[in-house]
C-alpha positions in Angstrom: 14.8 35.7 5.3 12.9 35.3 2.1 16.2 35.7 0.2 17.8 33.0 2.3 14.9 30.6 1.5 15.3 31.2 -2.2 19.0 30.6 -2.0 18.4 27.3 -0.2 16.0 26.2 -2.9 18.2 27.4 -5.8 18.8 24.8 -8.5 22.6 25.2 -8.4 24.8 24.6 -5.3 24.8 25.7 -2.5 21.1 25.5 -3.1 19.3 22.2 -2.8 16.6 22.7 -5.4 18.4 20.6 -8.1 18.9 17.8 -5.6 15.1 17.8 -4.8 14.2 17.7 -8.5 16.7 14.8 -9.0 15.0 13.0 -6.1 11.6 13.6 -7.7 12.9 12.2 -11.0 14.1 9.0 -9.2 10.7 8.7 -7.5 9.0 9.0 -10.9 11.2 6.3 -12.4 10.3 3.9 -9.6 6.6 4.8 -9.6 6.3 4.4 -13.4 8.3 1.2 -13.5 6.6 -0.3 -10.5 3.1 0.7 -11.8 3.7 -0.9 -15.2 5.0 -4.1 -13.5 2.0 -4.0 -11.2 -0.3 -3.7 -14.2 1.3 -6.8 -15.8 1.0 -8.8 -12.6 -2.5 -7.5 -12.1 -3.7 -8.6 -15.5 -2.1 -12.0 -15.0 -3.5 -12.3 -11.5 -7.0 -11.3 -12.6 -7.0 -13.7 -15.5 -5.6 -16.5 -13.3 -8.3 -15.9 -10.7 -11.1 -15.9 -13.2 -10.1 -18.4 -15.8 -7.2 -20.4 -14.2 -7.4 -23.9 -12.8 -7.8 -24.6 -9.1 -4.0 -24.4 -8.4 -3.6 -21.1 -10.3 -6.6 -19.6 -8.5 -5.3 -20.7 -5.1 -1.8 -19.2 -5.9 -3.3 -15.9 -7.0 -5.6 -15.8 -4.0 -2.6 -16.4 -1.7 -0.6 -13.7 -3.4 -3.3 -11.0 -3.1 -4.2 -11.9 0.5 -0.6 -11.9 1.8 0.4 -8.7 0.0 -2.7 -6.8 1.1 -2.5 -8.1 4.7 1.2 -7.2 5.4 2.0 -3.5 5.9 3.8 -2.1 2.8 6.8 -1.0 4.8 7.3 -4.5 6.1 7.0 -5.9 2.5 9.5 -3.4 1.2 12.1 -4.4 3.9 11.3 -8.1 3.4 11.5 -8.1 -0.4 14.5 -5.7 -0.6 16.8 -7.4 1.9 15.5 -11.0 2.1 14.8 -11.1 -1.6 18.4 -9.9 -2.5 19.9 -12.4 0.0 17.8 -15.3 -1.4 18.9 -14.4 -5.0 22.5 -14.3 -4.0 22.2 -17.6 -2.1 20.7 -19.1 -5.3 23.6 -17.7 -7.4 26.1 -19.2 -4.9 24.4 -22.6 -5.1 24.7 -22.4 -8.9 28.4 -21.5 -8.6 27.8 -18.0 -9.9 29.1 -14.7 -8.6 26.8 -12.6 -6.3 24.5 -10.2 -8.1 24.7 -6.5 -7.3 21.1 -5.4 -7.7 20.7 -1.7 -8.3 18.4 0.3 -5.9 16.3 1.4 -8.9 15.6 -2.2 -10.1 14.9 -3.4 -6.5 12.6 -0.4 -5.9 10.6 -1.1 -9.1 10.3 -4.8 -8.2 9.1 -4.0 -4.7 6.6 -1.4 -5.7 5.4 -3.6 -8.6 4.8 -6.6 -6.4 2.7 -4.5 -4.0 0.8 -2.8 -6.9 0.2 -6.1 -8.6 -1.9 -7.5 -5.7 -4.2 -4.5 -5.6 -4.3 -4.2 -9.4 -5.4 -7.9 -9.6 -8.6 -7.1 -7.6 -9.3 -3.9 -9.5 -9.0 -5.7 -12.9 -10.8 -8.8 -11.7 -13.8 -6.6 -10.7 -13.7 -4.6 -13.9 -13.7 -7.8 -16.0 -16.7 -9.1 -14.0 -18.5 -5.8 -14.8 -18.4 -6.5 -18.5 -21.8 -7.4 -19.9 -21.8 -11.2 -20.5 -23.1 -10.7 -24.0 -19.9 -9.0 -25.2 -17.8 -12.0 -24.1 -20.3 -14.4 -25.6 -20.3 -12.5 -28.9 -16.5 -12.8 -29.1 -16.7 -16.6 -28.5 -19.5 -16.9 -31.1 -17.1 -15.4 -33.6 -14.6 -18.3 -32.8 -12.0 -16.0 -31.1 -9.4 -18.0 -29.2 -8.8 -17.1 -25.5 -5.8 -14.9 -26.1 -7.5 -12.9 -29.0 -10.7 -12.6 -27.0 -8.7 -11.2 -24.1 -6.9 -8.6 -26.3 -9.8 -7.6 -28.5 -12.8 -7.8 -26.2 -12.1 -8.3 -22.5 -9.3 -5.8 -21.9 -10.8 -2.9 -23.9 -14.2 -3.5 -22.4 -13.0 -3.6 -18.9 -10.8 -0.5 -19.1 -13.5 2.1 -18.4 -14.6 0.1 -15.3 -11.0 -0.3 -14.1 -9.7 3.2 -14.6 -10.9 4.8 -11.3 -9.2 2.1 -9.3 -6.1 2.0 -11.5 -5.9 5.8 -11.2 -5.9 5.5 -7.4 -3.2 2.9 -7.6 -1.0 5.2 -9.7 -1.3 8.0 -7.0 -0.6 5.4 -4.3 2.5 4.3 -6.2 3.9 7.8 -6.3 3.5 8.0 -2.5 4.8 4.5 -1.8 8.2 5.5 -3.3 8.8 7.5 -0.2 8.9 4.2 1.8 12.1 3.3 -0.1 13.9 6.0 1.9 14.2 3.4 4.7 16.5 1.2 2.5 18.6 4.2 1.4 17.4 4.8 -2.1 17.8 8.5 -3.1 14.2 9.3 -3.9 12.5 12.6 -3.0 11.8 11.9 0.7 15.4 10.8 1.4 17.1 13.8 -0.3 14.6 16.1 1.4 15.6 14.7 4.8 19.3 15.1 3.8 18.8 18.7 2.7 16.8 19.5 5.9 19.5 17.9 8.1 22.3 19.7 6.4 20.7 23.1 6.6 18.4 22.7 9.7 15.6 24.2 7.7 13.2 21.3 8.2 10.0 23.1 7.6 11.2 24.7 4.4 12.4 21.5 2.7 9.5 19.3 3.8 7.0 21.9 2.6 8.9 22.0 -0.7 8.7 18.2 -1.0 5.0 18.3 -0.2 4.5 20.9 -2.9 6.3 18.7 -5.4 4.2 15.7 -4.5 1.1 17.9 -4.8 2.2 19.2 -8.2 2.7 15.6 -9.3 -0.8 14.7 -8.1 -2.4 17.6 -9.9 -0.7 16.8 -13.2 -1.6 13.1 -12.8 -5.3 14.1 -12.3 -5.3 16.1 -15.5 -3.8 13.1 -17.4 -6.1 10.6 -15.8 -9.2 12.8 -16.7 -8.1 12.8 -20.3 -7.5 9.0 -20.4 -10.9 8.4 -18.8 -12.5 10.7 -21.5 -10.7 8.7 -24.2 -11.6 5.3 -22.7 -15.3 6.2 -22.3 -15.7 7.6 -25.8 -19.0 6.4 -27.3 -20.4 5.5 -23.9 -23.4 7.3 -22.4 -22.3 10.1 -20.0 -23.7 10.1 -16.5 -24.2 13.5 -15.0 -24.6 14.0 -11.2 
């Protein structure tokens, strides 16, 4: 029986191990792309909420409330199908050919939009945690807004934001599994295919769980090193 399990998990056909690793690679592509897009949206959303005019603040508030209120699976279905349909209707109205959006690009966009709403609140809270004197010192030197943001605000808020951003990265790696409902070949979908083809459901879902766990453990090591780097020169708090 053990030999049969190892044969099923072999990297080369008829084993499914290579397929699972390919699915994991696709999940990582979406997670990394969606997370980076979410960071960009999060920085923009936080800056808009804190320093934008009334219209910008209202738009950012609406964005974060709607995305955080609607279940992520519903958002994925809405953005994936309705978003693609809306884009192709726009292209048709402009007299252009329909756009064939790849599953990878759509997945990154969907995860990024969801991540961006949560990252907005994490970064906004981190910016508000910066001592006011640091911002005032930058303004006293005559730094324009963009330079002040790059040189003072973002570096100073990073240690405060890292715990929340680290959690968002781990959430992003798990949210990729939701894309199985739209047929994208990430780890969860290929695991279900392997289990269905072989009828060894327990084996393959345990293998997928082990891969997700390994990804989390490696991520935790990387996050700990990033936090150590970001907090260099700061007083250490011991429990």
